[in-house]
N, C-alpha and C positions, 0 to 999 in steps of 0.2 A: 364175657370179660369186658370190663369197662376200660376200652382204649384211649378215650379222649382224656380220662383223668391222668393217664401216664403221659402220652404226647399227642396233644390235639392236632398238631400239623403233620402227622405222619402220612407219608406218601407211599411207604412200602411196607407191607405186613406179610410176615412169612412165618412158617413154623419149622423148628428142627427136626420134627417127626413128620414124614410124609404120610402117616395114617391120619393124619389131622389136618383140617382145612379152617382157617380163621377168615371170615368175612369183615367187611368193613365196619358192620354195626356190633362186631365183638363176639358174633355167634361162632361157636366151634362145632365143626361136624366131622364125622368120621368118613375117610375116603375108601376105607374097606372094613371087613369084619375085624373087631378086635376083641382078643379074649384076655381077661385080666386074671393073671395069677395071684398067689397070695401076696406077692410082693406089690408096692404102689407103683404106678406108671406115671412116669413124669416127662414132660417136655417143655421147650421154651418158645415163647412168641417174640420175634424180632420186630422192632418198629424203628423206621429210618426215616429222616427228613434231609433230602438231598440239597435244598437250598441252604439249610443252616448247618449241614453237615452233623446232625445230631442223631444218636442211635441209642435206643433203650430196649430193655429185655424184661419180660413178664415170664416168670416161671409158674408152671400149671402142674398140679399134682391130681391123678385120677385114682379113686378108691372105689371098691365094690360096694354097692349099697346093700345094707342089710335087709333081709326079708323079715317082715313082722308077721307072726302066727295070729291069724284073725280068732278073736275070742267068739265061742259059740254061746249064743244065749239060749237059756232054758225056756222052752216054750210052755207056758202054763195054759191051762184048760180054758181059761177065761179069755186069753188072748184072741183077738179077731183074727180069721183066717185071711191070709193075703191072697188077693186075686192077680193073675199076671195080666199086666196092661201092655207090655210091649207087643209090637206087631211086626211081622216080617214083609209086609207089603211096601215098606219104605227103607230099603237098603241104603248102605253108604255108597258113595260113588265108586264107579268101577275103574281099574286101572289097567292099561294095555301098554306093554313095552313097545316102543318104537322098532321097526324093522324085526319084529319077531320071528324066529324061525320056525315056529309051530310046535307040534304037528297041528295042522288045520283040519276040520274046524276045532278052534280053540275056545273051550269055555271060559268066560271071563266074569260072569256073575249069574245069580239066579234070584228071581223074584217070586214070591209066594204069597197068597192071600190066606188070612185065617178062616175066611168063610168057606175054604175048600173042605173044612171038616163036615160042613152041613150041605154043601151043595157040589155039584159037579162043575169045576171051573176050567175053562179055556183061556190060555193066554195069547195075547197079540201084541204087537208093537208096529210104530211107524216113525217116520223122521228120517234126518239125514243119515246115510249108511244103511237104511233099511228099503224105503221106498222113494227116497230122494237121494241125489248125487252125494257121495258116491253109492249107487245102488248095489245092494247085495253084499255089502261088506259085513253086515251083521244080520242075525235072524234069531227068533225065539222059539223053543219048542212049545207047542200048543198045549201039551198035557202037563209038563214039568216046569215050565216058566224059566228054563236055562237059556242064557243068552250066550251065542257063539259068535266068533270071529272067523270068517272064511279066508283072509289073506292079511299079510303085513300092511302096516300104515306108516306113512312118512309124517312125523309131527310138524315139520316146517310147513307141511301142505294142509293138515288137518290137526290142530293141537288138541281139539276135544269135539265130542258129539253129544247132543241132547236128544233122547228119543222119548217117546210116550209109550207106556205100557198099559195095556187094558186087561182087566179080569171080567169075563161074562159067563153066564149060565148058557146051557145049550139052547134055551128059548130066548136068548138075547138080554137076559136081564143082567145089569152091571151092578154087583153088590159093592164095588170099590170105585173110588174116585180115580180118574185116569192118573197114572204115576209118570212124573217127569224124572227120568233117570239121566245121569251124566256119565259118560265114558270119557276119561282122560286118557290121552296118549303121553306116556312117559318118555322123555327126551333121552336120546342115545346120541353119543359124540359121534355123530357121522358127518359133520361138516367141518372141514379145516378152516382156520381164519384166513383172510385175506387183506391185502393192503388196498386203501381206496384209491391209491394212484399207481399206475405202472412204474413211474419214475418221479422221485421227489428231487427237487432243485432248491437249493438254498445258497446264500452268500453271506459272507462275514468280512468286515474290514481287516486288512492284515495289521499285525501286531495287536489283536485283541487280548484282553486279559483272560486267564482261564475262568471258567464259570460263565462266560457270556453264552446267552441262548443262541443257537444257529436256527433252529427250526424244530418242528415237532412231527413225528410218524403217526398216522392213525391207519387203524386195521379194524376189520368187522368180523363176526362170526355168527352164523345163522342159528346156532344152536340155543337152547333155552337160556334166556338172560339170567344173570346173577347165580349162575351155577359154575361148577369148575370147567364145564364145557366151554364157557365163554370167558373164562378168566385168562388173560393174554399176558404173555411176557415177550419183551423185545430184547435183541441183543445184536452186537455188530459181529458178522461173520468174518469179514477181512475188509482191508483198506488198501486202496490203490493211489499212489505209489506205497509199496511196502516199507514205509520208513517208520520212525517214531510214532506211535498213534498220536493223532492230533485232537481227536474228538472222543467224547463219551455218550453213551446212550442210556437213558434212564429205563430200567426194565418194566417198570409199570405204566408210566406216563407216555413213553416214546419220544421224549425230549432230547434233543441232540445238543451239547454244549461244547465249548472250546476246552481242550485239555492240554495242549502244548502251550508253553509260555510265550513262544514267538512263532507267529505264522508270517512268512515272508513270501509275498507274492512273487518277486523276481526269482526265487528258488523253486516253489511249487505253486503254480497258478490255480490249480483246482484239486480237489480230492474226490475219489469214488468209493463209496461205502456200500458193501453187501450186508444187508440186515435181514434178521429173520424174526418172525412172530409165531409164538406157539400157544396153544390153549393148555388146559388143565394146569394152568399157573406155572407153566415151562417144564412140567414133569416129562421125563424122556418119552413116555408112552403118549403124550399128547400129540395132537396134529399141528403141523406146522407149515409155514409159507415163506419164502424169501422174496426181498424186494431190493431196489437199488436207490440209493441218495447220492446225488452229486453236489457238492459244496464248492463254489467257486469264491476265491480269496479276492475281495475287492482292493483296488490299488488305493494307496494313499501317498502324499508327497513327503516319501521319506528319503528321497535321492535328489540331490542338487544338480542341475545342469552344469556342463563343463564345455568349454571351447574346444574344438579340435585342434586349433593352432593357437599359440600365444601371441603370434605377431603376424600382421597383415601389412600389405604395401600396396598402394594404388596411385594413378594419376588423373589429373582433370585439367581442362583448360581454364584459364582465367575468365570471369564474367559469365561462365555457364550456370545456368539456374534450372533447378528441378530436374536434375539429372541423376541417374543411379550410377555409383562409382564403384561399390564393392557389396558382396554377400558374404556373411559369415554363417557357420553352422555350429551347433552344440550336439553333445550326446547326454541323453537322459535315460536312465534305467526304467524310469516309471512307465506306466501303461500308455503307449502312443495315443495321441488324440484326447486324452483326459487333461483336466485342469492341471493336474499334477506334472504333466510333461510339457504343457504349452510354455514357450520361451517369451520372456518379456525383456527387451533390450534397452539400454540407456547409455548416453554419454556421459561419463563422470568427470572428464577432465579434457581441456583443449578446445571447448566449444563456448567461451565466453561470448563471442559475437553471435551466437545461434546460427552460424552459417551451415550447419550440418544438422541432419535429422536422421534417425534410424527406427525403422518400423519392422514388424514381424510378417512374415508371409505365411499366412494361416495354413496353406497346403503343404509347404515344405518345413515350417518352423525355422526357416532361415531369417536372418537379420539383415535387412536392406539398408545400406548406407547411401544416403542422398546429399546432393548440395542444393539449399534452399535459398542462398544468398551468394551472389557473385563474388568470387575470390580475386584479389588483386595481386597480380605477380610482382609488382614493384613494391608492395607493402611486405609480403610474405611469400617467399618461394617454397616453403614447405610447412605443412601443419601436421602435428603429432596428437593423435586423439587416443583416449582410454575408454573402452567400452566394456560394460558389465552386463550379466545376464542373471535373470531370476525366473521363477515360475509363477503362473497366475495364482495358483492356491497357495495357501500359506503351508509351511513344512510341519509334517506331524511325525516326530521322531519315535522310533521304538525306545522302550524302556532301557535305561542304562547305556544309551548310545551317545556318541559326541556330537557336540554342534557342528552343523554343516558351514562351510565356508563359501564365500562368493567367488566365482569364477570370473576373471577379467582378461582382456587381450588388448594390446595396443595396435594402432593403425596409423601408418605414416602415408600422408597425402601429399604428393608432389604437385605444384602448380606450374602449369605450362604457359610460357608467355605468348601472346598473340598480338597482333596488331589492332589496337582498340581505337573506337570513335571518340570524340569529345565527350566530357563529363562535366555535367552542370554541378556547381558547388554554391549553395546547397541544391539537392536534387528537388526540393520543394520550397518555393519562394512565396512568402506572404507579402501582400502589398494592400496597404489601406488606404482608400481614396475617399476624401471628403466629398459629400454630396454637392453636385451642381458645380464641379470644377471645370474650368475652361477646356474646350477641345484642344488637344495637343500638348497639355500641360505634362511635363515629365514626372512620373510617380516613382521611377525605380530603374534599376539596371541589372540585367540578367545575363551573365555570360558563362561560358564553359571553358574548359582547358583541355589540351592534348595530354593524356597521362604520361606519354613518353617525354615530352618536351616541357610540359608543366607550363605552358604559355597558352595565350589566346590568339595567336598570329594565324591569320588565313582561315578563320572560322566565321561561316556566315550563319545567320539566324532568320527563322521565318515561322510563322504560325500556320499550321496546317488548317485548311478550310473546314466548314461544318461546325465550328464552335462559337460560342458567344463573341460578339465583335465589339467588346467594350474597349480593348486595348489593341495598340500596334506596338511592334518591336523593330527598332532600327537594325538593318541587315548586317551593319558593319560593326556599330558599337554596342548593340544590345540594350540600348536606352528603351524603357518602355514609356509610352505616351498614351493619354486617353484618346480614344477614337470618337467618343460622343459625350454628350452630357449626361452624367450618371445621376439618375433621380430614382429613389427608392418607391416613388408612387407610380412608376410606368412599367406597365407589362412585366417582363421577365425579371426586371430588377427588383421587384418587390421582395424576392428571397434574399437580397443584399449580398449574394455570394456567387462566384462563378469561378471553375476550374478551367485553366486554359494550358494545353500542351504545347510546348516550344520545342523546335527542332534545331540542333546545331549540326552543320555539315563542315568538315575539314577539307583539305585540298586533295585527299584520296577518295573523296566520297563517303567516308565512313560518318556515320550519324550518331548523335547522342540525343536523348530526351530529357526534358526537364519540364516541371509543372509550376505554373504561377497560379496562385489562389488570390483572386482580387475580392476584397471585402468593401462594400460601400459604407462608409461611416455616415451616421445622421448630420445634417447640417442644418443651420439656421437660415432656412430659406422662406419660411412663412411668417407673416406679421400676425400677431395677436389681434383678434377682433372680439368685439362684444357680441354675444349671440343675438340678444334681443335689445332693441333700442327705442322702443316706444312704449311709454308707460303712462298711467293715470294715477295720480296720488289725490286722495280725498283729505277732507278737513281732520281726519285722525292722524294724518301726517306719518302714516306707517312707512317705515324705510323701504327703498326699493333695492332688491338683490340684483346686482349686476355680475354677470357670469361671462368670463372671456374664454376663448377657444384657440388653440394654436396647433396646427397639424403637424408641427415638428415634434421629434422624439426627445427624451431626456438626454442631456441636460439643457435643451435649448426651448423648453416649454415653461412649466410652472416652476417655481412660484411667480406670480405676476405682480407689477407694481402699478397702481392706478394713480392718475394725477388729473386734476382739472386745469386746463391750461389757460382759461380765461380769469384774469384777477377778479374782476367785478363778480362774476358767478361764483368763483372760489370764495368770496366773501359771504355769499348767500347760502351755498350749499357746501356740504362736507362728505367726506368718503371715510367709512369705518370698514377695517379689515374683517372679513368672515373667515376665509380659509386660504389656501394657497391660490386659488383661481376665481375666487368671489370676493365682493365687497358689499357694503351697504351705503347707498345714497340717500341722504336726507337733508331737509333745509335747516338752516341756522336761524334761529330766533323767528321774528314774524315776517315771513315772506309772503308777498301778496299773491292772491290767486291769479293764475295765467299759465300760458304756455312757455316753456324754457327750453331752449336748444343749448344743451351744455356740451362743450368740447371736452372730451376726456381722452387722455393718451394712456396705452397700456404698454408697459414694458416687460418682455419675456425675460427669462434667466439669462439668455444669452445677449441681453442689451438691446434687442430690436424692438423699434417703437412703432405701435399701430396707432394711428389716430382714429377716433370714433366720435360721433355725435349721439348724444342720448336725448330724446325728445320727451319731456316731462310735462304733462297737463296736469297743473295743479288746480284741482276743481273743488267747488264748493259743493261736496256731495257726501253722502253717507257710504254708498257703494259706487263703484266705478260705472256700473250700468246706468246711474242716474245722470251721468254727465252727458249733455246734449252736444258736446263739441264747441260750444261758444264760450269763450273765457278771455281773461286779459291776455294781450299779447305783449311779447317782449321783442323789442327791435333795437338793434345796435348797443345792447347792453342796458337800456332804459325802460323803465315801466311807464306806459301810456294809459291813461283813462279812456274808457269807452264813452260813446256818445250818451248812452243812457245815464252813466254816472255824472257826465258833465250836466246834462239837463236836470238831474235831481239836485244837484248843488245850486244851480241857478234858481230853481224854484223855492228851494229852502231859503235862499237869500232874500227872494221876494217876499215870503211869507213873514220872515223875521222883521223885514222892513215895514210890512202892513202892520205887524203887531206894535212896533215902535211908534209909528204914526198915530195908531189908535190910542196908545197911551198918552201920548203928548197931547193929542185933542182932548183927552178926557181931563188932563191936569189943567188945561185953559179954562175950563168951565167954571161957572160961579160955584161958590162953595155952598154946599147945602148944610144947613145947620139942622140937626136932628137930635133931640134929648131922648136918649135911650134910658127909660126908667127901670127901676130894679125889677118891674113886673115883667118886662121884656125878656128877662134871662130865662124865664120859665119856656120861652118859645125858640131858644137857640140850640143849635147843634154844635157839640163841641168835639173837635177832632183830636183823638188821642191815640198814640202809639204804644200805650202801655195797658196791661191787663187789669191793673189796679184801678178802682174808681178815681176819675179825675177831679182836680180841685175846681172849686168855684171861680169862674173868670167873669170878671165884670168889665168886658171890654166893649167900649162903643162902636167898634168897627164891625161887629158881628151883624149880619143882615138879618133882620127879623123875618120871620115867617108870616107875620100878620101885618096888614096894611094900616096905616093911621092917617088921619087929615092933618097932622101937625106939619110945620114948615120943615122942609128936610126930608119929608115922607116920600116913599119911593115907588109903591104899587099903585098909582092912581089911574083909574079908568077915565077915559075922555069918550063919550058916547058908548058905542059898542066896541070900539077899537081897543085893544091892549098895547100898553106900551113896554118896551123891554130896555133895561139899563143894567150896568154892572157898575157897582160901587166900590171904591177903595178909599180907604180913610173916611173921615166924616166930611159928608156934603160935597163929595167929588164924584162926577158920574162920566161914564164914556158912552157916547151914543153914535148911532148910525143915522146918516142924514141922507136925503135924497139929492140927487144931482139932476141936471136937466138933460133930457134926450138919452142919457145913458147912465148906468149906474156907477157911481164913484163915491168916495168917502168925502163927505162935506166937512166944512169947518166947524169948529166947535164954538157954539153960542154961549157967550157968558151972560150971567144975570142972577139975580137974586129973588126969591119970591116965587110964589106958586105959578103966577102967570107966565113968568119968564121960562119956568121949567115946562110948562105945558106946550108953549109954541115949539120947543125944541125937541119934543118927543115924537116919534113916529111909531106907525103900527107894528105889531110883531111880525105881520105878514110881510110887511115891506123890509124890515130887517131880515127876516129868513130868507126872502127871495134873493137878497143881494149876497149875504154871506155863505149860504149853503153849498151852492155849486162851486164857488171858488176854494173855499175851505176844504170841501171834499175831494177835490182834484188834488190840491197840494198834499193833503194827508196820504191820498192814494199813491202820489209819486214818492212821498218820502217814506213810505212802507216798503218800497222796493230797492234792490241793490242794482249793481250794474248789470246783472244777468236777467233783471225784470223778475226776480223772485222775491217774495215776500219774506221780510225778516222776521224773526221771532219776538223781537222786543218792541214792536210798534202797536198802536192800538189796532184792535181787530173789531170787525162788525160783528154783531151778535143777532142771532135770529129771533123771531117772534117769540115771545115768552108768555103770552096769553092776555087776557083782559086786564086794561089798565085799572089802577086803584082809584076809587071814588075820591080820594083826598086830593088828587092833582099833585103837583110838583112840590117838592120840598127844598128845590135847589134855590141858589141865591138870586135867580131871575124870575122867581114866582110873582106873579101880578094878582094879588087878591084884594077885593075890597074890604074895607073895614068891617062892614056888615056881615060878612061871610063868617060864620061862627067856626069854631074849632071842636065842634061836638063830635066830629067823626073820631078824634082821638079816644074817645071813650069806649069805642068799639074796635079797637085795634086787636090784632091776633096776640097770642101770648109773647111771641118773640118780639114784636113791635112795642109791646107794653113795656118789656124790660127797657128797651131803648128810650122810650119816652119818659120812663121813671128816672133814667140817668141824667136827662137833660132838664128835667124839673128841679127847681130850687126848693129844698126842703125847708 
């Protein structure tokens, strides 16, 4: 029967006819011999699903199978004769019923060999039950091959045997292969099922809904599995207490579920079930065993706690602190010690000043009411509190039950009057003291009052020893004064705060305490100062960044204000703001090199002025490391020149004077008349600052490069000595002359004609010996600044550049004879050829 098609989730399968058994796979077996009459036999298969509460039925009808008469075939003569091929040496497995009653020996099978028709065959066997344990259980007759059992067998111990049978001739020949024969022991229902535990214990929360699974019973049966001998059925035999059945037991699975709609732990805390398990699918003739299951009902918080009394009354002395004044108790039907019965107390009214506190004693579940803040009899002689109680766990109410209400109780607290000591008002006094105040300065007043008289008469004040000694208090008036200079930079004052306990004692010796908190406020005690005061400024005039520091805290530190106090230096230097504590110092206009000591005042945010001097070495250098420390000095606000600068000015003046005298001497000389022909233009050099070809200049003042013998000619040799002259204008010369005994500039001789000029000429060597050392010295001095460094814009000496040209000098002072040809110009290099072509008149 296909059960899954009808109800796939079936948990319970049964038959209305006990003669038939239906297994889970849909197989139908008979439990006893069934005889079918002429009528049809019908029965019904019941399928149930306990989870979904579904039940279905399958109707089965049994009919007798019709027997078919086999048709006999006529054997023709020509048909081949069939030979028998079946052999008796391989019989089917033997079956022996468990716990058989005999009689023994009991024949269970016979093995024979077909070769016994031709030979004399002897049979033998070996294996378990014959020559192995259990020995002697079976034996085989030698001549007939009959197998006998000698005693009963327990299937649970030996479910089957495999023996080996042999067929041999008297001479030992084996015409047959040894036969492996199986003897199966058929199960008998000789074992009753038993529970896996002696006692099953389960628990379920109270007020659980019907159908909630509580637990599962398990049992075992040693008989052959998947037979009726091991098909078990469970049922509840009895329940204790014998009230309305609270649980159900699934017959096939052994699952226990809630049956009663309301399980109340407060009424029945636990149930004990006597359960039975029976094999043969629960048939009366099946074997059975009983067991015990205990189901404990777990507590849930379905009962609210309630006070035993609705009103309480107690007393307490005023000013008592941290003292227990009352204990209250509650009643809770839930399980003691569980969160559902644990009490949580709270004060819901009358405790606005939080002078009271209530806690729970975990051992007794009582509420402990304490005073945590002193009560004042003069303020209130009586206090009324309202307290409430709840459970630690939230409420879990039963279905269709009413909402639980909170239990409350009132407590009246009577305050008892006592003789009190002085009371400071306020109990905590804060005093802010500026840093560095004078010793003995009054910074406040701290007094106490008698609560009864509400005045301060007869009260003395003192500070107990062992505290910070920053302040003193006057014994009579309570005035608070500084005992030392308070400085936040010294020792214990760095934290800037100190708590000092003050005692007040009345005439009766009663004392009261108060606390003074002294806070040191930052003051403007430090002057701002510039961190670095020495700087070097090079010719790039890069601004100097000045940064000031002030050890005071805000608001007495940054931002800083910078100012140059010297007017003269303020006109030469300027200050540019960078940020709150830094500025840039830079020169105004063209400031001479030198060392400057600049007075700068720095003013902090509190108005305190710090005077600072910044030393700036304004040096003619590229990097500060090049400055050797020698520079122009600045004294009393005036710039003075160094000795080298003065010497350079004097030498320059002398050189200028020398040039003027020389020019004047040249102007007094006789006029040389020299006619410059057009041919001379071919030998003149023209200075031009343009890149285009120059115009033809016919100027008679141009000095010819070639000497002539005409009057006014200039490069004339006298013997082997060369003369040197400078020509300006036409016919005017400037000469150097000899002095007597020492070298001086001579007077200018005037005259006209060749002879006059020859007598006034001196040799080139004499002129060179006179002018070279003096001019060289002056030029050398003029090339230096006041620091004896060479300037970049003076003439410089050049190194040796190689062999001189054969053409000689082309300057204005050349002295060549007329006979010296200019043939060398034809052999010039290409570059000089271009120059020559420019000077030649085309």
